[in-house]
C-alpha positions in Angstrom: 163.8 89.7 419.9 163.1 86.6 417.8 160.8 85.2 420.4 158.9 88.5 420.4 158.6 88.3 416.6 157.3 84.7 416.9 154.7 85.6 419.5 153.6 88.6 417.4 153.2 86.5 414.3 151.4 83.7 416.2 149.0 86.3 417.7 148.3 87.8 414.3 149.9 91.1 415.4 153.4 91.1 413.8 155.9 93.8 414.7 156.5 96.5 412.1 159.5 98.4 413.6 162.5 97.3 415.7 165.1 99.5 417.4 168.7 98.3 417.5 171.3 100.2 419.5 174.9 99.8 418.3 175.9 100.4 421.9 175.4 96.6 422.3 178.6 96.2 420.2 179.0 96.5 416.5 179.3 92.8 415.7 176.5 91.9 418.1 174.2 94.5 416.5 174.9 93.1 413.0 174.0 89.6 414.3 170.7 90.9 415.8 169.9 92.7 412.5 170.7 89.6 410.5 168.5 87.4 412.7 165.6 89.8 412.6 165.7 90.3 408.8 166.0 86.5 408.3 163.0 86.0 410.4 160.9 88.8 408.9 162.4 90.5 405.8 159.6 93.1 405.8 160.6 94.3 409.3 161.6 98.0 409.5 164.7 98.6 411.7 166.0 101.8 413.3 169.7 101.6 414.0 171.1 104.0 416.7 174.8 104.7 416.2 176.5 106.0 419.3 179.9 106.3 417.7 180.8 109.4 415.6 184.0 108.0 414.3 182.8 104.7 412.8 181.2 105.1 409.3 177.8 103.7 408.6 179.0 101.3 405.8 181.5 99.9 408.2 178.9 99.5 411.0 176.2 97.8 408.9 178.3 95.9 406.4 176.1 94.2 403.8 172.9 95.8 405.3 173.7 99.3 404.0 171.6 98.8 400.8 168.6 97.4 402.7 165.6 99.8 402.3 164.2 98.7 405.6 167.0 100.2 407.7 167.0 103.8 409.0 170.2 105.0 410.8 170.1 107.7 413.4 172.9 109.3 415.2 172.6 109.0 418.9 172.1 110.9 421.2 169.1 112.5 419.5 165.7 113.8 420.6 163.1 111.2 421.6 160.6 112.8 419.2 163.0 112.1 416.3 162.9 108.4 417.2 159.1 108.4 417.6 158.7 110.2 414.2 161.1 107.8 412.5 159.2 104.9 414.0 155.9 106.2 412.9 157.2 106.8 409.4 158.6 103.3 409.2 155.4 101.9 410.6 153.4 103.6 408.0 155.8 102.4 405.3 155.5 98.9 406.7 151.7 99.1 406.7 151.7 100.4 403.2 153.9 97.5 402.1 151.6 95.0 403.8 148.5 96.5 402.2 150.3 96.5 398.8 151.4 92.9 399.3 147.8 91.9 400.2 146.4 93.7 397.2 149.0 92.0 395.0 148.0 88.6 396.5 144.3 89.4 395.9 145.1 90.4 392.4 147.2 87.3 391.7 144.4 85.2 393.2 141.8 86.9 391.0 144.0 86.6 387.9 144.6 82.9 388.8 140.9 82.3 389.3 140.1 84.1 386.0 142.7 82.1 384.2 141.3 78.9 385.5 137.8 80.0 384.5 139.0 80.9 381.0 140.8 77.6 380.8 137.6 75.7 381.8 135.7 77.8 379.2 138.3 77.0 376.6 138.1 73.3 377.4 134.3 73.4 377.3 134.4 75.2 373.9 136.9 72.7 372.6 134.5 69.8 373.6 131.6 71.6 371.9 133.7 72.1 368.7 134.8 68.5 368.7 131.2 67.3 369.3 130.0 69.6 366.5 132.7 68.3 364.1 131.7 64.7 365.0 128.0 65.4 364.4 128.7 67.2 361.1 130.9 64.2 360.0 128.1 61.8 361.0 125.5 64.0 359.2 127.7 64.1 356.0 128.1 60.3 356.2 124.4 59.8 356.7 123.7 62.1 353.7 126.1 60.1 351.5 124.6 56.8 352.6 121.1 58.1 351.9 122.2 59.3 348.4 123.8 55.9 347.8 120.8 54.1 349.1 118.5 56.1 346.8 120.8 55.4 343.9 120.9 51.7 344.7 117.1 51.5 345.0 116.7 53.2 341.7 119.2 51.0 340.0 117.6 47.9 341.6 114.2 49.0 340.3 115.6 49.7 336.8 117.3 46.3 336.7 114.4 44.4 338.1 112.0 45.3 335.4 114.0 44.0 332.4 115.1 41.0 334.4 111.5 40.1 335.0 110.7 40.5 331.3 113.7 38.3 330.4 112.7 35.7 333.0 109.2 35.5 331.7 110.4 35.2 328.1 112.9 32.4 329.0 110.1 30.5 330.8 107.9 30.8 327.7 110.7 29.6 325.4 111.6 26.7 327.7 107.9 25.6 327.9 107.5 26.1 324.1 110.6 24.1 323.3 109.4 21.3 325.5 106.1 21.2 323.8 107.7 21.3 320.3 110.0 18.4 321.3 107.0 16.4 322.5 105.1 17.1 319.2 108.2 16.0 317.2 108.4 12.8 319.2 104.7 12.1 318.6 105.0 12.7 314.8 108.0 10.3 314.7 105.9 7.7 316.5 102.8 8.1 314.3 104.6 8.5 311.0 107.9 6.5 311.3 108.4 6.8 307.5 109.1 10.5 308.1 112.3 9.7 310.0 113.7 8.0 306.9 112.7 10.8 304.5 115.9 12.2 302.8 114.8 15.8 303.3 114.0 15.1 307.1 117.4 13.4 307.5 119.2 16.2 305.8 117.5 18.8 308.0 118.2 16.9 311.2 121.9 16.8 310.2 121.9 20.4 309.2 120.4 21.7 312.5 122.2 19.0 314.6 119.0 17.9 316.3 120.7 15.6 318.8 122.9 18.4 320.0 120.0 20.8 320.3 118.0 18.1 322.2 120.9 17.7 324.7 122.1 21.3 325.1 119.0 23.3 325.0 117.7 22.2 328.4 121.1 22.8 329.9 121.1 26.3 328.3 117.8 27.1 329.8 119.1 25.9 333.2 122.1 28.2 332.9 120.0 31.1 331.9 117.6 30.5 334.8 120.6 30.2 337.3 122.1 33.5 336.0 118.8 35.3 336.3 118.5 33.9 339.9 121.9 35.4 340.8 120.9 38.8 339.3 117.7 38.7 341.4 119.8 38.1 344.6 122.0 41.1 343.7 118.9 43.3 343.1 117.4 42.1 346.4 120.7 43.0 348.2 120.7 46.4 346.6 117.1 47.0 347.8 118.0 45.9 351.3 121.0 48.2 351.3 
C-alpha cells in the first residue's frame, strides 16, 4: 500500500481513497491504517468490519475520531462501497482544492505583504531624504541670513574705521610737521629755549614725554585699526 502511495505521489496522481478490510486481522488493520495516514494524512479510508460483535471504537482505537475514516459493516452491497468511495473521493478533491486555494491565498498575502513592506521602506527612505534636505535648507537659510548680517555689519564698521584711519594719518603727519617746526625754531632762535615762559610751558605739557610717547601712541592706534580691518575682511569673506 505504501509503495502504491509513493508511486502515485511520484507520478503526480495521488490516491484519494483506500479500502481496508478488517478481515486481515484487527491489529494488522490498525497498523495498515496508521502507516497510510502517516504517509498521507489527507487519504480517505473505508474500513470494512466483518465482525458484528466487536465495537468500532475497540476496532479502530485512536483512529475513531479521524474524519477521514468511514466504517462500513460487511457484507454489504458493492454499490454502497462504490458510493462511499465516490463520496470520499469528492471530499478528498474538495479538500485538495481548498488547500490549493489557501496556499494561493497565503502566497498572494505574502507577496502583497512583501510589496507593502518594500513600499514602506521606500516611503521611509523618501521621508528621511526629505527631512535631510529640509534640514540642509534650513541650515543654508540660516547661514545666508548670518552672511547677510555679517556683510552688513562689516560694511557699517568699515566706513567709520576708514574715517578714523584717515584722521589718525592726518594727525600723525601733522604732529611730525609741528615737531619739525619746533626743532627749527629752537635752532634759529636758541634764546627762546631759555625764555621763562617757554620753559614753564614745556614743563607744564611735559614736552619730552609727548615727544617720546606720541609716536608710540600712533603706532598702537594704527596696529589696532589694522586688526579691525582683518576682522572686517574675515566677516566679508564669511
